[in-house]
C-alpha positions as CSV (number, residue, x, y, z in Angstrom):
1,M,-45.7,45.6,42.9
2,A,-44.2,45.0,39.4
3,G,-42.6,48.5,39.6
4,V,-41.0,47.7,42.9
5,V,-39.6,44.4,41.5
6,A,-38.3,46.1,38.4
7,L,-36.6,48.9,40.4
8,G,-35.0,46.3,42.7
9,F,-33.7,44.4,39.7
10,L,-32.2,47.6,38.2
11,L,-30.5,48.5,41.5
12,A,-29.0,45.0,41.8
13,L,-27.7,45.2,38.2
14,E,-26.4,48.7,38.9
15,L,-24.4,47.5,41.9
16,T,-23.1,44.4,40.0
17,A,-22.0,46.5,37.1
18,R,-20.2,49.0,39.5
19,R,-18.4,46.0,41.0
20,Y,-16.8,45.3,37.7
21,G,-16.1,49.0,37.0
22,L,-18.9,49.3,34.4
23,P,-21.7,51.9,34.3
24,G,-25.0,50.4,35.3
25,P,-28.4,51.0,33.6
26,L,-29.5,53.7,36.1
27,T,-26.2,55.7,35.6
28,T,-26.4,55.6,31.8
29,Q,-30.1,56.6,31.9
30,A,-29.4,59.5,34.3
31,R,-26.6,60.8,32.0
32,E,-29.0,61.2,29.1
33,L,-30.8,64.0,30.9
34,V,-27.9,66.2,29.9
35,F,-25.4,64.4,27.7
36,A,-26.2,63.3,24.1
37,P,-28.3,60.2,24.4
38,K,-27.3,57.0,22.6
39,S,-31.0,55.9,22.6
40,G,-32.5,59.1,21.1
41,P,-35.2,57.4,18.9
42,L,-36.0,55.0,21.7
43,L,-36.6,57.9,24.1
44,Y,-39.2,59.3,21.8
45,A,-40.7,55.8,21.5
46,G,-41.0,55.8,25.3
47,L,-42.7,59.2,25.1
48,A,-45.2,57.8,22.6
49,L,-46.0,54.9,24.9
50,M,-46.5,57.3,27.8
51,A,-48.8,59.5,25.6
52,V,-51.4,56.7,25.4
53,V,-52.8,57.9,28.7
54,L,-53.0,61.6,27.6
55,T,-55.6,63.5,25.6
56,W,-54.7,64.7,22.1
57,R,-54.2,68.2,23.4
58,Q,-51.8,66.9,26.1
59,R,-50.0,64.8,23.6
60,F,-49.3,67.8,21.3
61,A,-48.1,69.8,24.3
62,A,-45.8,67.0,25.5
63,L,-44.3,66.5,22.0
64,G,-43.8,70.3,21.6
65,A,-42.1,70.5,25.0
66,A,-39.8,67.6,24.1
67,V,-38.8,69.2,20.8
68,A,-38.3,72.6,22.4
69,V,-35.9,71.1,25.0
70,D,-34.0,69.3,22.3
71,I,-33.6,72.4,20.2
72,A,-32.5,74.4,23.2
73,L,-29.8,71.8,24.1
74,W,-28.7,71.5,20.5
75,V,-28.2,75.3,20.4
76,V,-26.2,75.2,23.7
77,R,-24.0,72.3,22.4
78,R,-23.5,74.2,19.1
79,L,-22.4,77.3,20.9
80,A,-20.2,75.4,23.3
81,D,-18.7,73.4,20.3
82,A,-19.7,70.2,22.1
83,Q,-21.5,68.3,19.3
84,P,-22.1,64.6,20.1
85,T,-19.8,62.1,18.5
86,D,-21.2,58.9,20.0
87,G,-24.8,59.8,20.6
88,H,-27.9,61.3,19.0
89,P,-28.4,65.1,18.8
90,F,-32.0,64.6,20.1
91,G,-33.8,62.6,22.7
92,N,-33.1,64.5,25.9
93,G,-36.3,66.4,25.6
94,A,-38.4,63.2,25.6
95,L,-36.7,62.1,28.8
96,W,-37.3,65.5,30.4
97,V,-41.0,65.3,29.5
98,L,-41.2,61.8,30.9
99,V,-39.7,62.8,34.2
100,G,-41.8,66.0,34.3
101,C,-45.0,64.0,33.9
102,A,-43.9,61.8,36.8
103,V,-43.5,64.9,39.0
104,L,-46.8,66.2,37.7
105,A,-48.6,63.0,38.6
106,V,-47.2,63.1,42.1
107,T,-47.9,66.8,42.8
108,R,-51.0,67.6,40.8
109,R,-52.9,64.4,40.2
110,T,-55.0,62.3,42.7
111,G,-56.7,59.0,42.7
112,R,-57.1,57.0,39.5
113,E,-55.7,59.9,37.4
114,R,-52.5,59.8,39.3
115,V,-52.2,56.0,39.0
116,L,-52.9,56.1,35.3
117,L,-50.4,58.8,34.6
118,L,-47.7,57.1,36.7
119,K,-48.4,53.8,34.8
120,G,-47.9,55.6,31.5
121,V,-44.7,57.2,32.7
122,G,-43.5,53.9,34.1
123,L,-44.2,52.2,30.8
124,G,-42.2,54.7,28.8
125,L,-39.3,54.7,31.2
126,L,-39.2,50.9,31.5
127,L,-38.9,50.6,27.7
128,V,-35.8,52.7,27.8
129,A,-34.5,51.1,31.0
130,G,-35.0,47.7,29.3
131,R,-32.5,48.8,26.6
132,K,-30.1,50.0,29.2
133,T,-30.4,46.8,31.2
134,G,-29.6,44.8,28.0
135,D,-26.6,46.9,27.3
136,T,-25.3,46.4,30.9
137,W,-25.9,42.6,30.6
138,L,-23.9,42.5,27.4
139,L,-21.0,44.3,29.0
140,L,-21.1,41.9,31.9
141,T,-21.1,38.8,29.6
142,S,-18.0,40.0,27.8
143,T,-16.3,40.9,31.0
144,T,-17.1,37.9,33.2
145,R,-17.3,35.1,30.6
146,P,-13.8,34.8,29.0
147,A,-14.6,31.4,27.3
148,V,-17.4,30.9,24.8
149,L,-19.3,27.7,23.7
150,D,-19.5,28.4,20.0
151,Q,-17.9,25.1,19.0
152,Y,-20.6,23.2,20.8
153,V,-23.5,25.1,19.1
154,A,-21.8,25.1,15.7
155,T,-21.3,21.3,15.9
156,A,-25.0,20.8,17.0
157,D,-26.1,23.1,14.2
158,Q,-24.8,20.6,11.7
159,A,-27.9,18.5,12.5
160,L,-29.9,21.4,11.0
161,G,-27.7,21.7,7.9
162,N,-25.6,24.8,9.0
163,P,-28.4,27.3,8.2
164,S,-26.3,30.3,9.1
165,W,-23.7,29.3,6.5
166,L,-26.4,28.8,3.9
167,M,-28.2,32.0,4.6
168,G,-24.9,33.9,4.9
169,R,-23.9,32.9,1.3
170,L,-27.4,33.8,0.1
171,V,-27.3,37.3,1.7
172,T,-23.8,37.8,0.3
173,A,-25.0,36.9,-3.2
174,T,-27.7,39.6,-3.0
175,G,-25.0,42.2,-2.5
176,P,-25.6,45.6,-0.9
177,I,-29.3,45.7,-1.8
178,G,-30.3,42.6,0.0
179,F,-27.9,43.1,2.9
180,N,-28.9,46.7,3.6
181,F,-32.6,46.0,3.2
182,L,-32.4,43.3,5.9
183,D,-30.2,45.6,8.0
184,I,-32.9,48.2,8.1
185,V,-35.5,45.7,9.2
186,Y,-33.1,44.1,11.8
187,G,-32.2,47.5,13.3
188,Q,-35.7,48.9,13.5
189,L,-37.2,46.0,15.5
190,A,-38.1,48.4,18.3
191,V,-40.0,50.7,15.9
192,A,-42.2,47.7,14.7
193,A,-42.8,46.8,18.4
194,V,-43.9,50.3,19.2
195,V,-46.3,50.4,16.3
196,V,-48.0,47.2,17.4
197,A,-48.0,48.3,21.1
198,L,-49.6,51.7,20.2
199,Y,-52.4,49.8,18.4
200,Q,-53.0,47.6,21.4
201,L,-53.0,50.6,23.8
202,R,-55.0,52.9,21.5
203,N,-58.0,53.0,23.9
204,V,-56.2,53.6,27.1
205,A,-57.0,57.3,27.2
206,A,-60.7,56.8,26.6
207,E,-61.1,53.8,28.9
208,R,-58.7,55.1,31.6
209,R,-57.1,51.7,32.1
210,F,-54.5,49.5,30.4
211,P,-55.4,46.2,28.8
212,A,-54.6,43.0,30.7
213,H,-51.9,41.9,28.3
214,H,-49.9,43.8,25.7
215,L,-46.7,43.6,23.8
216,V,-44.6,45.9,26.0
217,R,-44.9,43.5,28.9
218,T,-43.6,40.7,26.9
219,F,-40.7,42.8,25.5
220,L,-39.7,43.8,29.0
221,V,-39.7,40.3,30.4
222,I,-37.8,39.0,27.5
223,G,-35.2,41.7,27.9
224,L,-34.9,41.1,31.7
225,L,-34.7,37.3,31.6
226,G,-33.1,36.5,28.3
227,P,-29.6,38.1,29.0
228,A,-29.4,36.0,32.2
229,V,-29.2,32.9,30.0
230,Y,-26.2,34.5,28.2
231,M,-24.3,34.2,31.5
232,V,-25.0,30.5,31.6
233,Y,-24.4,29.8,27.9
234,P,-22.0,32.4,26.4
235,V,-21.9,32.3,22.6
236,V,-20.7,35.0,20.3
237,G,-22.0,33.8,16.9
238,P,-20.5,32.4,13.7
239,L,-19.5,35.8,12.3
240,F,-17.2,36.3,15.2
241,A,-16.2,32.8,16.2
242,Y,-15.5,31.6,12.6
243,G,-14.4,34.6,10.7
244,T,-13.2,38.2,11.3
245,G,-16.1,39.6,9.3
246,T,-13.9,42.4,7.8
247,E,-14.2,41.4,4.2
248,Y,-17.9,40.5,4.5
249,W,-19.0,43.8,6.1
250,A,-16.9,45.9,3.7
251,S,-18.3,44.2,0.6
252,V,-22.0,44.5,1.4
253,S,-22.6,47.4,3.9
254,L,-23.5,50.8,2.6
255,W,-22.8,52.3,6.0
256,A,-19.8,52.1,8.3
257,P,-19.2,48.4,9.2
258,Q,-19.3,47.3,12.7
259,T,-16.0,46.7,14.5
260,P,-15.1,43.1,13.8
261,P,-13.3,41.0,16.4
262,S,-9.6,40.8,16.3
263,A,-8.5,37.9,14.0
264,P,-6.6,35.9,16.6
265,W,-9.7,35.2,18.6
266,A,-11.6,33.5,15.8
267,A,-11.4,29.7,15.6
268,A,-10.9,30.0,11.8
269,E,-11.9,32.1,8.9
270,L,-14.7,29.9,7.6
271,W,-18.0,31.8,7.7
272,P,-19.9,32.0,5.4
273,R,-17.9,30.1,2.7
274,T,-16.9,26.9,4.4
275,P,-19.0,25.0,7.0
276,P,-17.1,24.2,10.2
277,P,-15.4,20.8,10.3
278,L,-16.8,18.0,12.5
279,T,-14.3,18.0,15.5
280,T,-14.6,17.4,19.2
281,P,-15.9,20.8,20.6
282,H,-14.4,22.5,23.6
283,P,-14.7,26.0,25.2
284,M,-12.5,28.5,23.5
285,P,-11.2,31.8,24.9
286,F,-12.5,35.0,23.4
287,D,-11.9,38.8,23.7
288,E,-13.4,41.0,26.4
289,I,-15.4,43.2,24.0
290,T,-17.7,41.0,21.9
291,P,-21.0,40.3,23.8
292,R,-21.9,36.7,24.4
293,N,-25.5,37.3,23.2
294,C,-26.5,34.4,21.0
295,M,-28.2,31.8,23.1
296,P,-31.1,32.2,22.9
297,S,-31.7,34.5,19.9
298,L,-33.6,37.4,21.6
299,H,-34.1,39.1,18.2
300,T,-36.0,36.0,17.2
301,A,-37.9,36.1,20.5
302,W,-38.9,39.7,20.1
303,A,-39.8,39.3,16.4
304,T,-42.0,36.3,17.3
305,A,-43.6,38.3,20.1
306,I,-44.5,41.0,17.5
307,F,-45.9,38.3,15.3
308,L,-48.1,36.9,18.1
309,H,-49.4,40.2,19.2
310,S,-50.3,41.4,15.7
311,R,-52.6,38.4,15.1
312,T,-55.6,40.4,16.4
313,A,-54.7,43.6,14.6
314,P,-56.1,44.7,11.2
315,R,-54.9,42.9,8.1
316,L,-52.1,45.4,7.2
317,L,-50.6,45.1,10.7
318,R,-50.9,41.3,10.6
319,H,-49.0,41.2,7.3
320,A,-46.4,43.5,8.7
321,G,-45.9,41.3,11.7
322,T,-45.4,38.2,9.5
323,F,-43.0,40.1,7.3
324,W,-40.9,41.3,10.3
325,L,-40.6,37.9,11.7
326,I,-39.5,36.3,8.4
327,A,-37.0,39.2,7.6
328,T,-35.6,39.1,11.1
329,L,-35.0,35.3,10.9
330,C,-33.2,35.8,7.6
331,A,-31.1,38.6,9.0
332,T,-30.0,36.9,12.2
333,L,-28.8,33.9,10.2
334,G,-27.6,35.8,7.1
335,F,-25.5,38.3,9.1
336,G,-23.8,35.6,11.0
337,Y,-25.2,36.7,14.3
338,H,-26.8,33.4,15.2
339,Y,-26.8,29.7,14.6
340,G,-30.0,27.9,13.7
341,A,-30.0,26.3,17.2
342,D,-30.2,29.8,18.7
343,L,-33.4,30.5,16.7
344,I,-35.1,27.3,17.9
345,A,-34.2,28.2,21.5
346,G,-35.5,31.7,21.0
347,V,-38.9,30.6,19.8
348,V,-39.3,28.2,22.7
349,F,-38.2,30.9,25.1
350,V,-40.7,33.5,23.9
351,L,-43.6,31.1,23.8
352,T,-42.8,30.1,27.4
353,V,-42.7,33.7,28.5
354,E,-45.9,34.5,26.7
355,A,-47.6,31.5,28.3
356,A,-46.5,32.5,31.7
357,L,-47.8,36.1,31.3
358,R,-51.1,35.0,29.9
359,T,-51.5,32.3,32.6
360,Y,-51.0,35.0,35.2
361,D,-53.8,37.0,33.6
362,H,-56.0,33.9,33.8
363,G,-55.5,33.3,37.5
364,W,-52.7,30.8,37.1
365,D,-54.9,28.4,35.1
366,R,-53.7,24.8,35.4
367,S,-53.5,24.2,31.7
368,G,-51.4,27.4,31.4
369,L,-49.0,26.2,34.1
370,R,-48.6,22.9,32.3
371,L,-47.6,24.7,29.1
372,V,-45.1,26.9,31.0
373,A,-43.6,23.7,32.5
374,H,-43.5,22.1,29.1
375,G,-41.8,25.1,27.5
376,A,-39.3,25.4,30.3
377,A,-38.4,21.7,30.1
378,V,-38.0,21.8,26.3
379,F,-35.8,24.9,26.6
380,A,-33.6,23.3,29.3
381,A,-33.4,20.1,27.2
382,L,-32.3,22.1,24.2
383,L,-29.5,23.8,26.1
384,A,-28.4,20.5,27.6
385,A,-28.4,18.8,24.2
386,Y,-26.3,21.6,22.6
387,R,-23.8,21.4,25.4
388,F,-23.5,17.6,26.0
389,L,-24.6,15.9,22.8
390,P,-23.4,18.1,19.9
391,S,-21.1,15.5,18.3
392,T,-23.8,12.8,18.5
393,M,-26.3,15.2,16.9
394,A,-23.9,16.1,14.1
395,E,-23.2,12.5,13.4
396,H,-26.9,11.6,13.2
397,P,-28.5,14.7,11.5
398,W,-31.5,12.9,10.1
399,I,-32.5,12.0,13.6
400,A,-31.3,15.0,15.7
401,G,-32.5,17.6,13.2
402,P,-36.2,16.5,13.1
403,L,-36.2,16.0,16.9
404,L,-35.1,19.6,17.4
405,L,-37.8,20.8,15.1
406,L,-40.4,18.5,16.7
407,A,-39.5,19.8,20.2
408,M,-40.1,23.4,19.0
409,L,-43.3,22.4,17.2
410,S,-44.6,20.7,20.3
411,V,-44.4,24.0,22.2
412,I,-45.9,25.9,19.3
413,H,-48.8,23.4,19.1
414,A,-49.5,23.5,22.8
415,Y,-49.4,27.3,22.8
416,V,-51.8,27.6,19.9
417,R,-54.3,25.2,21.5
418,L,-54.1,26.9,24.9
419,T,-54.6,30.4,23.6
420,A,-57.4,29.3,21.3
421,S,-59.2,27.8,24.3
422,W,-58.9,31.1,26.2
423,E,-60.4,33.2,23.3
424,P,-64.0,34.3,24.0
425,R,-66.5,32.3,22.0
426,T,-69.5,33.9,20.6
427,A,-72.7,32.0,20.9
428,P,-74.6,31.3,17.7
429,S,-77.6,33.5,17.1
430,P,-80.9,31.6,17.5
431,E,-82.9,30.8,14.4
432,P,-86.0,32.9,14.0
433,Q,-89.2,31.2,15.0
434,R,-91.9,30.7,12.4
435,H,-95.5,31.6,13.3
436,P,-98.0,28.8,12.6
437,E,-100.2,31.1,10.6
438,L,-97.4,31.8,8.2
439,I,-96.7,28.2,7.3
């Protein structure tokens, strides 16, 4: 049922993208069977997720086949002088193996073995399709939302002390070392997610079934639902709305800087040196290239999901989950990609999604439904406050700022209490009885 819903969603998004003259997620995915893939590492991550249903011998065979196909295609491109300029030289092989395993499941497997292999293939393909879906959403936001609401969020963010401006100056002060360290962490979020997911799915091949709840489900739901909010609340971020970013990127990045927005679209060149002035906010037009992907911060949501799902892992993985969350929060603010208000909304968003998925696993438990309603109400209230009360919040920061944090903490507290009540409790071992003759 979930697969049918996901396929229907992808078809709807494909048709919507075609209506605006853009390639949809299914088109871009199909192209990667032959052309240089833009998501090469992610394709191999999808192959790794699929391999959790295979034996070790089958895993080595699948990996060998993927590498052999990549080498063959690399040789063909080399001979044809068609080396990729905007894609990775590898990744096609992983996609070929995923599709081949799907064909194998349908033609050579039966019963539970067929279902298990198809679930593994679907898991790997959905990971990549989720990335393509997000890319299509971002193209749609920049095409269909000509005006952005950055001035509203920036004004409301003054109640939090302009954290993006503060962290931006801090990251700039660390120079290339601090910037590029955070850039690596920020860009490899999917790798951290795959590591945690592989730990959670490590027993699938032996038990012949998937666990009831795992990180990949949360990641996919976040990727499907989150970008829809971008259409309702388009925001580009302080780096783009309040500065061209050219000087900043050139001064700290060891790699090629991202393409900054054209200067005329920015409200002013303020970030990260000068906080925005307190003025009456209004929607402002922006270019048709920059994605409106700030509200909520999905990087924060994904990093929080990694943190939550690593809590039951060994100590090293727990520490890694904590580190990834802290570093991601610093990067999202320090790079000027998000406002502090985006991060608060992202935390509330992911906890609501997690609560909904876990409530479904517990048979729509009433306490879980109350938490989902609570999280959804807080999330809606945050968006409404950012849109309709930003000036009031900026004028009374000592009231609005703590209220924003308390709203987020209320959802965190409710989530921790609920999940703790669902954890299996071990009964205390009975005390040994003493025989009378031994007293």
